[in-house]
C-alpha positions as CSV (number, residue, x, y, z in Angstrom):
1,X,11.7,-50.0,59.5
2,X,11.7,-46.8,61.5
3,X,11.3,-43.3,60.1
4,X,12.7,-40.2,61.8
5,X,12.4,-36.6,60.6
6,X,15.7,-35.1,59.4
7,X,15.6,-31.4,60.4
8,X,18.3,-30.0,58.1
9,X,16.1,-29.6,55.0
10,X,12.9,-27.6,54.6
11,X,11.5,-30.3,52.4
12,X,11.3,-32.6,55.5
13,X,13.2,-35.7,54.3
14,X,12.8,-38.9,56.2
15,X,15.6,-41.3,57.0
16,X,14.6,-44.9,56.9
17,X,16.9,-47.1,59.0
18,X,17.4,-50.9,59.4
19,X,15.9,-51.9,56.1
20,X,17.4,-53.9,53.3
21,X,18.1,-52.2,50.1
22,X,15.4,-54.2,48.3
23,X,12.8,-53.4,50.9
24,X,13.9,-49.8,50.9
25,X,13.6,-49.5,47.1
26,X,10.2,-51.2,47.2
27,X,9.0,-48.8,49.9
28,X,10.4,-45.8,48.0
29,X,8.8,-46.9,44.7
30,X,5.4,-47.4,46.4
31,X,5.7,-44.0,48.2
32,X,6.6,-42.3,44.9
33,X,3.8,-44.1,43.0
34,X,1.3,-42.9,45.7
35,X,2.7,-39.3,45.3
36,X,3.8,-39.2,49.0
37,X,7.4,-38.3,48.2
38,X,9.3,-36.5,45.5
39,X,12.7,-38.1,45.6
40,X,14.5,-41.2,47.1
41,X,18.2,-41.3,47.5
42,X,20.6,-43.8,49.1
43,X,23.0,-42.1,51.4
44,X,25.5,-43.9,53.7
45,X,23.4,-47.0,53.9
46,X,20.2,-45.2,54.5
47,X,17.4,-44.2,52.2
48,X,16.7,-40.5,52.3
49,X,13.1,-39.7,51.2
50,X,12.2,-36.1,50.4
51,X,8.7,-34.6,50.1
52,X,8.1,-31.0,49.2
53,X,5.5,-28.9,50.9
54,X,3.6,-28.9,47.6
55,X,3.5,-32.7,47.5
56,X,2.6,-32.9,51.2
57,X,-0.4,-30.5,50.9
58,X,-1.7,-32.1,47.8
59,X,-1.7,-35.6,49.2
60,X,-5.3,-36.7,50.1
61,X,-4.3,-39.2,52.8
62,X,-4.3,-36.8,55.8
63,X,-7.5,-35.1,54.7
64,X,-9.6,-37.8,53.1
65,X,-11.8,-39.5,55.8
66,X,-13.5,-42.0,53.5
67,X,-11.9,-44.7,51.3
68,X,-10.7,-43.1,48.0
69,X,-12.3,-44.4,44.8
70,X,-8.7,-45.1,43.6
71,X,-8.3,-47.7,46.2
72,X,-11.0,-49.9,44.6
73,X,-9.9,-52.4,42.0
74,X,-10.9,-51.2,38.5
75,X,-13.9,-53.3,37.3
76,X,-16.7,-52.3,34.9
77,X,-20.4,-52.7,35.0
78,X,-23.4,-51.5,32.9
79,X,-26.2,-49.2,34.1
80,X,-29.0,-48.2,31.7
81,X,-27.0,-49.3,28.7
82,X,-23.9,-47.3,29.7
83,X,-20.6,-49.0,30.6
84,X,-18.8,-47.5,33.5
85,X,-16.4,-48.4,36.4
86,X,-17.9,-49.9,39.5
87,X,-18.2,-47.0,41.9
88,X,-17.5,-47.1,45.7
89,X,-20.4,-47.0,48.1
90,X,-21.3,-43.6,49.5
91,X,-19.9,-43.0,52.9
92,X,-21.8,-41.5,55.8
93,X,-20.6,-38.5,57.8
94,X,-17.4,-36.5,57.1
95,X,-15.8,-37.4,53.8
96,X,-13.0,-34.8,53.7
97,X,-11.6,-32.5,56.4
98,X,-8.6,-30.2,56.2
99,X,-7.4,-27.4,58.5
100,X,-5.9,-24.4,56.8
101,X,-3.4,-22.9,59.2
102,X,-3.0,-19.7,57.0
103,X,-6.6,-18.7,57.9
104,X,-7.0,-20.9,61.0
105,X,-10.2,-22.6,59.6
106,X,-11.2,-26.1,59.0
107,X,-13.0,-27.0,55.7
108,X,-15.0,-30.2,55.5
109,X,-17.4,-32.0,53.2
110,X,-20.1,-34.2,54.9
111,X,-22.7,-36.5,53.3
112,X,-26.0,-34.6,53.3
113,X,-28.4,-35.9,55.9
114,X,-32.1,-35.4,54.9
115,X,-33.2,-34.8,58.5
116,X,-30.4,-32.8,59.9
117,X,-29.6,-30.7,56.7
118,X,-33.1,-30.1,55.2
119,X,-33.7,-26.8,57.1
120,X,-30.5,-25.1,55.8
121,X,-30.8,-26.8,52.4
122,X,-34.4,-25.5,52.1
123,X,-33.4,-22.0,53.0
124,X,-30.7,-22.0,50.4
125,X,-32.9,-23.5,47.6
126,X,-35.5,-20.8,48.3
127,X,-33.0,-17.9,47.8
128,X,-33.7,-16.1,44.5
129,X,-30.2,-16.4,43.2
130,X,-30.0,-20.1,44.0
131,X,-33.5,-20.9,42.7
132,X,-32.7,-19.2,39.4
133,X,-30.1,-22.0,38.6
134,X,-31.3,-25.0,40.7
135,X,-35.0,-24.6,40.2
136,X,-35.7,-26.3,43.5
137,X,-38.0,-23.9,45.4
138,X,-40.1,-25.8,47.9
139,X,-40.9,-26.7,51.4
140,X,-38.6,-28.2,54.0
141,X,-40.4,-31.6,53.6
142,X,-39.9,-31.5,49.8
143,X,-36.2,-30.7,50.3
144,X,-35.8,-33.5,52.8
145,X,-37.3,-35.8,50.2
146,X,-35.0,-34.4,47.5
147,X,-31.9,-35.1,49.7
148,X,-33.2,-38.6,50.5
149,X,-33.7,-39.3,46.8
150,X,-30.1,-38.1,46.0
151,X,-28.8,-40.3,48.8
152,X,-30.5,-43.3,47.4
153,X,-29.3,-42.6,43.8
154,X,-26.2,-44.8,43.5
155,X,-24.5,-42.5,41.0
156,X,-24.9,-39.4,43.2
157,X,-23.2,-38.2,46.4
158,X,-24.9,-35.1,48.0
159,X,-22.7,-33.2,50.4
160,X,-22.8,-30.1,52.6
161,X,-19.6,-28.0,52.8
162,X,-18.6,-26.5,56.1
163,X,-16.1,-24.0,57.4
164,X,-15.5,-24.4,61.1
165,X,-18.7,-26.5,61.5
166,X,-20.8,-23.7,59.8
167,X,-22.6,-24.9,56.6
168,X,-21.8,-22.7,53.6
169,X,-22.9,-24.7,50.5
170,X,-24.4,-27.8,48.9
171,X,-22.5,-30.0,46.5
172,X,-23.7,-32.9,44.3
173,X,-20.9,-35.2,43.1
174,X,-22.1,-37.5,40.4
175,X,-20.6,-40.2,38.3
176,X,-20.9,-38.4,35.0
177,X,-20.6,-41.5,32.8
178,X,-24.0,-42.6,34.2
179,X,-25.6,-39.2,34.0
180,X,-27.4,-37.6,31.2
181,X,-24.0,-35.9,30.4
182,X,-22.4,-39.4,30.1
183,X,-22.4,-39.8,26.3
184,X,-20.9,-36.3,25.7
185,X,-18.2,-36.2,28.4
186,X,-14.8,-37.8,29.1
187,X,-15.0,-36.8,32.8
188,X,-15.6,-39.5,35.4
189,X,-17.0,-37.2,38.0
190,X,-19.0,-34.0,37.7
191,X,-19.8,-31.5,40.5
192,X,-22.7,-29.1,40.9
193,X,-22.5,-26.7,43.7
194,X,-24.7,-24.1,45.5
195,X,-22.4,-21.8,47.6
196,X,-24.5,-19.7,49.9
């Protein structure tokens, strides 16, 4: 199967050539199920796939650098008496990266590194406005230990946000069903953020 861009439509349809109708329909169903296309239409023996700009920009595939949790088969386990889906392992390095051409900047989320990130993290946590909510004033060593603890906690994923390789904020993604909020929430994931 080969795909070639069809330039006549702003929605960037793709023409799939040399495929059987069954293979083409299967391919289209999978692409639609994965939210990669909006429409599939047979046209003169070809399958015309259309994706809107909205669909393209919302697709995680080009931007997500780590395996998505949705790619893991759904299985359940129990932690501290709470039943929850088996979570993916935390990935090192860059998790998400996306260039925004409108502002010519790249946004990324990277797993927090206790050694490399403790200086900027400590500076943030000691800001009055941040300390008011996070209550994490302390030394660089204490903050490195805090980040290491978060990294070791299997239901947490600590991340540093960057714009053009300049850190701007700290994020804690956690599996809410295993958190103290678990019994009172329907959410699977909660996010706490410190934007500095």
